C-alpha positions as CSV (number, residue, x, y, z in Angstrom):
1,X,-44.6,-42.8,-67.7
2,X,-43.1,-41.4,-64.5
3,X,-45.3,-39.9,-61.8
4,X,-43.8,-36.5,-62.4
5,X,-45.0,-36.4,-66.0
6,X,-48.3,-38.2,-65.6
7,X,-50.4,-35.2,-64.4
8,X,-51.1,-36.7,-61.0
9,X,-50.7,-34.5,-57.9
10,X,-47.2,-34.2,-56.4
11,X,-46.3,-37.0,-54.1
12,X,-46.0,-35.8,-50.6
13,X,-43.9,-38.5,-49.0
14,X,-42.3,-38.2,-45.6
15,X,-39.7,-40.6,-44.3
16,X,-41.2,-43.2,-42.0
17,X,-40.3,-42.9,-38.3
18,X,-40.7,-46.2,-36.5
19,X,-39.9,-44.7,-33.0
20,X,-43.5,-44.6,-31.8
21,X,-44.0,-48.3,-32.7
22,X,-40.9,-49.3,-30.9
23,X,-41.9,-47.2,-27.9
24,X,-45.3,-48.9,-27.8
25,X,-43.7,-52.4,-27.8
26,X,-41.0,-51.6,-25.4
27,X,-41.8,-52.7,-21.8
28,X,-39.7,-52.6,-18.7
29,X,-38.6,-55.6,-16.6
30,X,-40.8,-54.3,-13.8
31,X,-43.9,-54.3,-15.9
32,X,-43.2,-57.8,-17.1
33,X,-42.7,-59.0,-13.5
34,X,-46.0,-57.5,-12.4
35,X,-47.8,-59.2,-15.3
36,X,-46.1,-62.5,-14.5
37,X,-47.0,-62.3,-10.8
38,X,-50.6,-61.5,-11.7
39,X,-50.7,-64.6,-14.0
40,X,-49.2,-66.9,-11.4
41,X,-51.6,-65.6,-8.7
42,X,-54.5,-66.5,-10.9
43,X,-53.2,-70.0,-11.5
44,X,-52.7,-70.5,-7.8
45,X,-56.3,-69.5,-7.1
46,X,-57.7,-71.8,-9.7
47,X,-55.6,-74.7,-8.5
48,X,-56.5,-74.1,-4.9
49,X,-60.3,-73.9,-5.7
50,X,-59.9,-77.1,-7.8
51,X,-58.2,-78.9,-5.0
52,X,-60.9,-77.9,-2.5
53,X,-63.7,-78.9,-4.8
54,X,-62.0,-82.3,-5.5
55,X,-61.5,-83.0,-1.8
56,X,-65.1,-82.1,-1.0
57,X,-66.2,-84.4,-3.8
58,X,-64.0,-87.2,-2.5
59,X,-65.3,-86.8,1.1
60,X,-68.9,-86.6,-0.1
61,X,-68.5,-89.7,-2.2
62,X,-66.9,-91.6,0.8
63,X,-69.8,-90.4,3.1
64,X,-72.4,-91.5,0.6
65,X,-70.7,-94.9,0.1
66,X,-70.2,-95.7,3.8
67,X,-73.4,-94.1,5.2
């Protein structure tokens, strides 16, 4: 039985417009560059802190060994 003859309420179907979804996903090159720079900056900070902590541990171990 078709929907029209089943006694159910009329279907109120509107065509789907995907434009808002595409607009939400679309980003500019500048926005991507800012995000990439922020990510790189964070990596540099972590690597620098790790290098300093490693160097301090190495120096501390050498001082403890030879003192």
